[in-house]
N, C-alpha and C positions, 0 to 999 in steps of 0.2 A: 851833043854826044855824051858830055860829062853828066848832064842831068839824067840821061837815059841809063847810064851805068849806075848812078846813085839810086835810081828808081828800082833797077833790077836787084841791087843789093838789099834795098829795103824789103822788097817782095820775098827775097831769099830768107832774110832773117824772120819775117813774119811766118813763112812756111815752116821754118825750123822750130819756131816757138810753138806753133800749133801742134806739130808732131811731138815735141817734148811734153806738152800738156796731155795729149792723148795717151802717152805712155805713163806719165806721172799720176794722173787722176786714178786709174784703176789700182795702181800700187798704193796710193794713199788711202783708198777705200779699204783695201785688203789689210793694210797696217792697222787700221782702227776698227775694222769690222770683227765682231765677236761671233764666230760661227758655233760656239758652244752654248749660246744663249737660247733658252726654250722659245720656240716659235708659238705665239699666242693663237695663230690661226688654226692650230691643231687641237685647241682645248675643246672639250665636249660642250655642246650647246647648252645654254642656260634655259631652264624651265621656270617660268614665273610661278611664284607661290600660289597664285589663284588657279593655275593650271596643273598643279602638282598631281601626278598620277604614277603609281608604281609601274604599270605596264608600259607607259610612254618612256619613263625613266630607264627601264631595262633596255629598250631599243636604242635610246640615246647613248648609254655608257657601254654597250656591248663592244663597239669598236676599240675600246681601250683594254679589253680583256685578253689575256694570254695564258696558254698552258705552258707549264715549265717542267722539263725533265732533266734531272741532275743525278747521274749515277743510278742508284736504286730508288731514288725519291721522285715523286711526281706531285705537282701541285699547281696552283694558280698564281697569277700576278696581274698587275695592271700597268699600262704605260703611264709613267710619271711625267715624262717630258719628251718632246721630239725636237731635236736641233738639226742644223744642216749637216752635222757630222754623225750624230748617233740617235738611237732610240733608247731611252732609259726606262727600265722596268723595275717597279718596286714590288717586293714579295717578302715572305717570311724567311728568315735566315735558315731555318731548318729545311725549308724546301730547296733552296740553293745549296745543297750539302757540299757540292764540289764547285770549284771556281769556273769550270766550263759547263754551260747549260745549253739545252736545245729548246728554242722558243717556237711555239706555234701560235700564230696570230688568229684573230677571230674569223678571217677568211680562209683559213687552212694553210697559208704560207708558212714555211718553217725556215729557220736560220739559227746560226750559233751565236751565243752571247757569252760574255765574261763578267764575273762578279768583280765589281770595282770598289764596293764598300759593303762591309757587314758589321752588325752590332749584335753579337750573340746574346747579350744581356736583355736587350729589348726585342730580340728575335726579328730583326729587319735586315734586308739586303737590297742592294741596288745592282742590277745587271745592265750592262751596256752592249748594244748591238751596233757595230760599226757599219754605217750605211754604205760606205765606199767599198767595203770588201764583202758584202753580203748582197747578192742580187735581189733576194726577196725583200730585204729592208730598203733597197734603193730603187725598187721599181716604181712605176707611176702610181700604182695602187696604194702607195703609202699615204696618198692624199685622203684615202678613206679611213685611215687609222686616227684615233683620237687619244689625247692625253687627258687624265682625270682633272676635274675641277675641285681642288681641295676646299673643304668647308673652313670658314674662319671661326666657326663656333662649334661647341659640342652639340650632339643631337639632344632633343628633349626627351624626357621620360615618357614612354609609351608612344614615341614617334614611330611611324611605319618605316621599316628599312628592308633592304634585300641584299642578298649575297649571291653572285653568279658562280655556278658550277661549270667550269670550262671542260670538264671530262664528259659531261652529259648534255652540255649546252642548255641547261635549265637554270632556274633560279629559286632559291629558298627565301621566303618572305617571313617577316616576323615584326616584333616591336622591340624598342629599347627598354630594358629593364632598369638599368642603372647607368646613367650617362658617364660617370667618372667615379671610380673607387679604387683604393690601393689594394692590390692583390699580393699578399706576403709570400705566396708560393712563387710568384713571378718576379716580384721585387719592384714593380712600378705600377702606375695608374692604368686601368683598363676600362673598356666599355663592356658591360654585360648586356647581351641581347637574348630574348626568347626567340630563337630561330633554330630550326632543325638543320644541321649541316652534316656533311658526310666526309669521309677520308678523301683526300684529293682536292678538297676546297681550301685548304690552308694557304694562306698568302693572298687569297682573293680579297677584293675591296668591299667595304661596308658602305652602302649608298642609301640615300634617302629618296623620297618621292619627287624631289626636284632635280635628281641626278648628282647632287653634291657628294663628294667622296669624304668619308669620316674616318677611315682607318683601315687596318689590315686584320683579317681573321687569323688568329693565332692558333686557337684550338677549340674543341667542343667540350662542354662540361655539364653532364646530367640534364640533357634536353635544352641546354642553353649554349651560348658560344661566347668566347672571350676575344675582344679585338683591341689592338693598339691604336689609340686615338692619333689622328694625323698631327695634332698639336704637339705630340711627343716625338715626332720624327726628327732625327738629327742628320739628315742627309747632306752631303757636301754640295 
C-alpha cells in the first residue's frame, strides 16, 4: 500500500513537472524572441548575374513597391523590411510630408501608416504599418509582399537601372551616369542616372537588372535623376 502511494505521488509530480514545462517553454520563447527582427523569407528573390534582365527584375521587385499619399503629397516607396509586428516602408522625406500616410501596396490593398523616422537633410523617411491593427497588412496575402534586397556596392557607371512609377504601374529605364558624387545643393553624395522620371515617382527605389536595391529617387534634374545611395541610409 505504501509503495502504491509513493508511486502515485511520483506520477503526480511528473505530471505537474510536465505541465510547468508546457507553460514555461512558450513564455521562455516569447521572452527571447525578437518580433521586430526583419524576416528574411520576405526578401525579393535573387537573380544570378548571368541571368540579369531588366524585365525579369521589374517583375521580381514589384511586390516591394508602394504608393504613398500624405496630405497634399503623393509619391512612391518600397518595403524595407517585414517583421512579425510591422511592415516598414522607405521613401523620400518630402513624400511623407505628414506623419500619417495612406499606403497602397502593389496588389491594390490600402492601409494607414505612421512615419517613425525622418532625416530631412538626406530626404529619407521610414513609415511603419502595424500589422495587428491593419487588416490589409495582416491578411494572408502579405505572403506575396516582398522587402527590397539592398545592394552592398554602388552601381557601376553605365549600368542598366530602372525606377518604378507606382502611379501608372510602369517603369522608367536608363543607365547610371555617375555612381557617387557630392552634390553641394543637397549636401551629400548622390547617384546620378540618365533616366526619365515624372512627378509622383519621388521616393521610389533605384534597381539594377539583378533586382538589387541601390537607393531612393530624390528628384529629377534636366533629363536625369538624383538618387540617395543605400550606403548612406541611416535608418534605425
